[in-house]
C-alpha positions in Angstrom: 98.8 126.0 95.8 100.5 127.1 92.7 97.8 126.8 90.1 96.7 130.4 90.4 93.1 129.3 90.5 92.6 129.2 94.3 94.1 132.5 95.5 90.9 133.6 97.2 90.0 132.3 100.6 86.9 130.4 99.5 88.9 128.5 96.9 91.9 127.8 99.1 89.5 126.4 101.8 88.6 123.6 99.5 92.1 122.1 100.0 91.5 122.1 103.8 88.1 120.5 103.2 89.8 117.8 101.1 92.2 116.9 104.0 95.1 119.3 103.7 96.4 120.5 107.1 97.6 123.9 105.6 97.5 125.7 102.3 100.5 127.7 101.2 99.6 129.9 98.3 102.6 130.9 96.1 101.1 134.2 95.1 99.2 137.2 96.6 96.0 136.0 98.1 92.6 137.5 99.1 91.9 137.3 102.8 94.5 134.6 103.9 95.2 134.0 107.5 98.7 135.4 107.1 100.9 136.9 104.3 104.5 135.9 104.9 107.7 137.3 103.4 110.7 135.1 104.5 113.2 137.2 106.5 110.7 139.9 107.2 107.8 138.6 109.2 108.1 134.8 109.3 108.8 135.0 113.0 105.1 136.0 113.5 103.8 132.9 111.6 101.9 130.6 114.0 100.4 127.1 113.9 97.0 128.8 114.0 97.5 130.2 110.5 96.0 127.6 108.0 95.8 129.6 104.8 99.1 131.3 104.1 100.1 133.6 101.2 103.7 133.9 100.1 102.9 137.3 98.5 104.3 138.2 95.1 107.8 137.9 93.6 108.1 141.7 93.8 107.1 141.9 97.4 109.6 139.2 98.3 112.3 141.3 96.4 111.2 144.5 98.1 110.8 143.2 101.6 114.3 142.3 102.7 115.7 145.7 101.4 112.9 147.5 103.2 113.6 145.6 106.4 117.3 146.7 106.4 116.3 150.3 105.8 113.7 150.2 108.5 116.0 148.5 111.0 118.8 151.1 110.5 117.2 154.4 109.5 113.4 154.2 109.6 111.2 154.9 106.6 108.9 157.9 106.4 107.4 157.0 103.0 108.4 155.5 99.7 107.6 154.8 96.1 108.8 151.9 93.9 108.8 151.0 90.3 109.1 147.4 89.2 110.4 146.6 85.7 109.0 143.2 85.1 109.0 140.6 82.3 105.5 140.2 80.8 103.4 137.4 82.4 101.0 134.8 81.2 97.8 136.9 81.5 99.1 139.3 78.9 98.6 138.8 75.1 101.1 139.1 72.2 98.7 141.2 70.2 96.4 144.1 71.2 93.2 143.0 72.9 90.2 144.8 74.2 90.1 144.2 78.0 87.9 146.8 79.7 86.8 150.4 79.8 89.1 150.9 82.7 92.2 152.7 81.2 94.7 150.8 83.3 93.2 147.5 82.2 93.1 148.7 78.7 96.8 149.5 78.8 97.4 146.0 80.2 95.7 144.6 77.1 98.2 146.0 74.7 100.7 143.7 72.9 103.1 142.5 75.5 105.9 141.5 73.2 106.0 144.9 71.4 105.6 147.4 74.1 106.7 148.7 77.5 103.4 148.4 79.3 102.8 150.6 82.4 100.4 148.9 84.8 99.4 148.8 88.5 101.0 146.7 91.2 100.0 145.9 94.7 103.5 144.9 95.8 104.4 148.2 97.5 101.0 148.3 99.3 101.5 144.7 100.4 104.6 145.9 102.3 102.1 147.5 104.7 100.8 144.0 105.5 104.3 142.7 106.1 105.4 145.8 108.0 102.2 147.3 109.6 104.1 150.5 110.5 104.4 151.2 106.8 100.7 150.7 106.0 99.6 153.5 103.7 103.1 154.9 103.4 104.3 153.1 100.3 103.0 152.8 96.7 104.3 151.8 93.3 103.8 151.1 89.6 104.9 148.4 87.3 106.4 148.4 83.8 105.9 145.1 81.9 108.6 144.6 79.3 109.2 142.2 76.5 111.8 140.0 78.1 111.3 136.3 78.9 112.2 136.4 82.6 113.5 138.5 85.4 112.6 141.8 87.1 114.1 144.9 88.7 112.8 147.0 91.6 113.7 150.7 91.8 112.9 151.8 95.4 112.8 155.4 96.5 112.3 156.2 100.1 112.5 159.1 102.5 114.5 157.9 105.5 114.0 158.9 109.2 117.8 159.4 109.7 120.6 160.9 107.5 122.9 158.5 105.8 125.4 158.1 102.9 125.7 155.8 99.9 128.6 154.0 101.6 126.7 153.5 104.8 123.6 152.1 103.0 125.7 149.7 101.0 127.6 148.6 104.2 124.3 147.9 106.0 123.0 145.9 103.1 126.2 143.9 102.8 126.2 143.1 106.6 122.6 142.0 106.4 123.3 139.8 103.4 126.1 138.0 105.1 124.3 138.0 108.5 120.7 137.8 109.6 119.3 137.8 106.0 121.9 135.4 104.5 120.4 133.3 101.8 117.4 135.7 101.5 119.2 139.0 100.6 122.2 138.8 98.3 124.6 141.8 97.9 126.6 142.4 94.7 128.8 145.1 93.3 129.2 143.2 90.0 127.9 144.7 86.7 124.9 142.4 86.5 121.8 142.4 84.3 118.7 140.2 84.6 120.0 137.2 82.7 122.8 136.9 85.3 120.4 136.3 88.2 117.7 134.1 86.7 117.7 130.9 88.8 119.3 132.6 91.8 117.5 131.3 95.0 117.8 134.6 96.9 114.6 136.6 97.4 116.3 139.8 96.7 119.6 140.8 95.0 120.9 144.2 96.0 123.0 145.9 93.4 125.2 148.4 95.2 126.1 150.2 91.9 122.8 152.0 91.9 122.5 153.3 95.5 121.8 157.0 95.5 121.4 159.4 98.5 120.0 163.0 98.0 120.2 165.4 100.9 121.1 162.7 103.4 117.8 161.0 103.4 
């Protein structure tokens, strides 16, 4: 289900009623049987799950990095900012959307502004990793580029570490148990360099920072 019209359970159920054995929604969904992020919780997917959400592109980017940090250090809490190309529901000119200030901001001209807006990607991590439920949040910046996005993740870790150790753990995961899902690079990349890359997440080691050990 990639139309974007049947992301709610009642809509997705129509596919089952029409004869489909399962429904895989390529977006965040409302009340699915399971939300899966490959490499993070796909081992918990069972045959009993009929309506399955693949979450958002941002959650799929965030998930593998969070998993490596969780596995090696533990995460106390965190905040993320995604800098994301504008999407099809935004308009090229200013439009009146609603009295809600967040929705009003989202209605500003997408091709002429950096548009701050809300995102459920960080909170969705709490669905993928229940131990992080309520411990992560985030915001989004929609920008006038045709494709690509960046996630800036800030976390308080449960154990002390260094930039070198974090990068080493990410590199090991990218060549090991998250190979093909998480990609590690120390190249000087920008978004046009990664469009079309099949990896869920590309970790750029040039931007790893550690303050006070955690």
